[in-house]
C-alpha positions in Angstrom: 77.3 -115.8 9.2 80.6 -115.8 11.1 83.4 -118.2 10.3 84.1 -121.0 12.8 87.8 -121.8 13.4 88.9 -125.2 14.4 90.0 -125.2 18.1 93.3 -126.9 17.3 94.1 -124.3 14.8 93.3 -121.5 17.3 95.7 -123.2 19.8 98.5 -123.4 17.3 98.0 -119.8 16.2 98.0 -118.6 19.8 101.2 -120.5 20.6 102.9 -119.2 17.5 101.9 -115.6 18.4 103.3 -116.0 22.0 106.5 -117.5 20.7 107.0 -114.6 18.3 106.3 -112.0 21.0 108.9 -113.7 23.3 111.4 -114.0 20.5 111.0 -110.3 19.4 111.1 -109.1 23.0 114.4 -110.7 23.5 116.1 -109.5 20.3 117.5 -106.3 21.9 118.7 -107.9 25.1 121.9 -109.7 24.4 122.7 -110.5 28.1 119.5 -112.6 28.5 119.8 -116.3 28.9 116.7 -118.5 28.7 116.0 -122.2 29.6 112.5 -123.7 29.3 110.8 -127.0 30.0 107.6 -128.0 28.1 105.1 -129.6 30.4 103.6 -132.6 28.5 99.9 -132.3 27.8 99.7 -129.3 30.2 99.7 -131.7 33.2 102.5 -131.0 35.7 102.9 -133.8 38.3 104.0 -132.8 41.8 107.0 -135.2 41.6 108.2 -133.7 38.3 111.2 -131.6 39.2 112.3 -129.2 36.4 116.1 -128.7 36.3 117.7 -125.6 34.7 121.5 -125.5 34.4 123.4 -122.4 33.3 127.2 -122.6 32.7 127.8 -119.6 30.4 127.1 -116.6 32.7 129.5 -113.7 32.4 132.2 -113.4 35.0 132.6 -109.6 34.8 131.0 -109.1 38.2 127.8 -107.7 36.7 124.5 -107.8 38.6 121.7 -110.0 37.2 118.1 -110.6 37.8 116.5 -114.0 37.7 112.9 -114.4 36.6 110.6 -117.4 36.3 108.8 -117.5 32.9 105.4 -119.2 32.8 103.1 -120.1 30.0 99.6 -121.4 30.9 96.2 -122.0 29.4 92.7 -121.1 30.3 92.5 -124.6 31.8 94.5 -123.5 34.8 91.9 -123.5 37.6 93.4 -121.0 40.1 94.3 -117.3 40.5 97.7 -118.1 42.1 100.5 -120.6 41.9 102.8 -122.1 44.6 106.3 -123.2 43.5 109.2 -124.7 45.3 112.4 -123.2 43.7 115.9 -124.5 44.5 119.1 -122.6 43.6 122.8 -123.0 44.1 124.3 -119.7 43.0 127.8 -119.3 44.5 128.4 -122.4 46.5 127.4 -126.1 46.4 124.5 -125.7 48.8 121.0 -126.0 47.3 118.7 -123.4 48.9 114.9 -123.9 48.6 112.3 -121.2 48.5 108.5 -121.8 48.5 106.9 -119.0 46.5 103.4 -117.8 45.8 102.7 -115.9 42.6 99.4 -114.2 41.5 98.4 -115.2 38.0 95.0 -113.4 37.9 93.4 -110.4 39.3 90.5 -110.8 41.9 88.0 -110.5 39.1 89.6 -113.4 37.2 91.4 -111.4 34.5 94.7 -113.1 33.8 97.9 -111.1 34.4 100.7 -110.9 31.8 100.2 -111.1 28.1 97.6 -113.3 26.4 97.0 -114.7 22.9 93.8 -116.6 22.6 93.6 -119.2 25.4 97.4 -119.1 26.2 99.0 -116.7 28.7 102.6 -115.7 29.4 103.8 -114.1 32.6 107.1 -113.1 34.0 107.4 -113.9 37.7 110.2 -112.0 39.5 112.4 -114.2 41.6 115.9 -112.7 42.4 117.5 -109.3 41.9 121.1 -108.0 42.2 122.6 -111.5 41.8 126.3 -111.8 41.1 127.7 -115.2 39.9 131.1 -116.7 40.5 133.4 -116.9 37.5 133.3 -120.3 35.8 130.7 -121.8 38.2 127.8 -123.8 36.9 124.5 -122.5 38.4 121.5 -124.8 38.9 117.9 -124.1 39.5 115.1 -126.6 40.2 111.3 -125.9 40.1 108.5 -128.0 41.4 104.8 -127.2 41.6 103.6 -127.0 45.2 99.8 -127.0 44.6 97.5 -129.6 46.0 96.3 -130.8 42.6 98.3 -133.7 41.2 98.7 -133.4 38.3 98.3 -129.7 38.0 96.4 -128.9 34.8 97.0 -125.9 32.5 100.7 -125.2 32.9 102.3 -125.4 29.4 105.9 -124.2 29.9 108.1 -123.2 32.7 111.4 -121.4 32.3 114.2 -119.4 33.9 115.5 -116.2 32.5 118.7 -114.6 33.7 119.2 -111.0 32.5 121.6 -108.2 33.1 120.4 -105.3 35.3 
């Protein structure tokens, strides 16, 4: 007879595996800068704006890419996700983008990597970005779905990496 694992233990092990994968994947990339926000109870309210501030970006004139990192569970009810993303890169003006990202294939198979009921996906946002020396860069992210709160989103992050 098969062994039955406790659901809480499965969730913890899945989260630990995803954390280790992300940690190991970033070991060889010294130019990567990460900021994450945990979404309490996997319920993201539409009025909850996540703010990401970066003040230690190289001033060498290098080009960077900006990605949105997303962790979500099987409780997420849709194949796509709409986000409103704000950014002020090289001036004081906050520019807003409304973006749609696919999280699953047409047959329902989740994109990205999975461990148990948790899934991790990198969503490309900006490429070939150059930052002004000594300038603080700010990003904001809000969910733009009709559900409020939106269930199943566990963590949202921004990763800036050298190209």
